[in-house]
N, C-alpha and C positions, 0 to 999 in steps of 0.2 A: 133259737134261744131267746130268752126274754130280756137281754141286755144289748144296748147298741154297741157299736165298735169304737167308742171313744178310748183314749189312752187310759189305762187302768193305773191309778196312783195309790189307791187305798182299798183294802179288803171290804171296808164299809160301803164302797160303791156297789157292791154286789148284794148287800143285805136286802132281804125280802124279795129279791129277784132271782137268785140262783143259789144252789148249794155249791160248795167249794171243796175240792179234794186237793189237799196240799201234800206233796210227796218229796222226800229227799232220798236220793239213792246214789249208789255207786254207778260208774260208767257201765258196768256189766248189767246192773239192774235196770238202767234207763231204757235200753232198747226193748227189753222184755216187758216193762211197764207200758211203753208206748204201743207195742204190738197188741197187748191185751185191751188197752183202752180204745184203740182204733177199731179193733174187731167188734167191740161192743158199743160203738158210737150211738146207735139208735136207742139202746136202753139208757145210756147216759143222758142223751138229749131229752128223752121222755121224762126223766127225773130232774131236769134243769141243772145239770152238773157241769161246771167248768173245772178242769183239772190243770194243775201246775206241777211240773217236776223241776225241782231246784237242784242245781249242782253248783260247784264253786263259782263259776262265772257265767252261768247260762240258765235260762228257763225255757222249758218246752211246755206248750199248752194248747188247748183247743179254744182259748179265748180269741175272738176274731179281731180284736184291736191290738194296739201297741201296749206293751207292759213297761211301766216306768222303772227306773232304777230305785226310786223311792219305795215302790211296792215291793220289789225284791228285797231290799234291805230291811224294811219293816217286818216282812213275813219271816225272814231268816232270824231276826232278833227276837220276835215275839213267840214264834212257834218252834224254831229249831235251835235256839241259842244254847240250850243245855243238852242237846242230843248227840253231840259228837258228829262223827261221819257215818254213823249207821243208817240203815234204811228205816225211815219213819213215814207213816201215812196217817193223815189227820183229815177227818170229815168235818166240815163246818156246815151247820144247817142254815137255812134261809134266815133264821133269827140271829145269826152271827155267833152262835155258841158251838163249841167243839162237841161233837156227838160220838166220835169214834177215834181211838188211837190204836194203831197196830203197826207191825213191822213187815206185814206181808199183804199184798193186794189180793184179796179174795172178793171178787165182784159179787158173788151170790150173797155173801155175808153183808156186803155193802148195801145191796138192794134190799135185803131183808130189814136192815137197820132203817133205811130211808122209808120203806113202805110201811113201817110200823109207826112212823111219825104222824101226829095229828094233821099237820099241814098237808102231807102227802096223801093221807086218807081223804081229805077234802078235795085235793086235785083229782084223785082217781074217781071220786064220786061225781065230780063235774064232768069229767070226760066220758063217764059211763051213763050219764043221765040223758034222757030223751027230751029234747026241747020241743 
């Protein structure tokens, strides 16, 4: 992944380096989300995606470093403040803008959304070009 493993304190630390998938879910949904994400870790890595599953007092993630309490609190306030306890999934692009809001993790839809982005098109062009 394109980010070092320093403690994550702000979502802006990931801007222009990674796409971010923010998820809030029930205990029942959490294990299903983690299973799906781990099963597709190569596709997620190829698209430079860090995922975070927020619950009342915990965060599960594929981010390699520590995640600060400041990060957790700011994300919950900014992105999940008005959503109640329901399942919410938000894709943040490398530019820091929200690209997709949904209540169900559909990885194929997620990949289609990302693959249609101009920055992703450039990434795919670079990886497919012959040097």
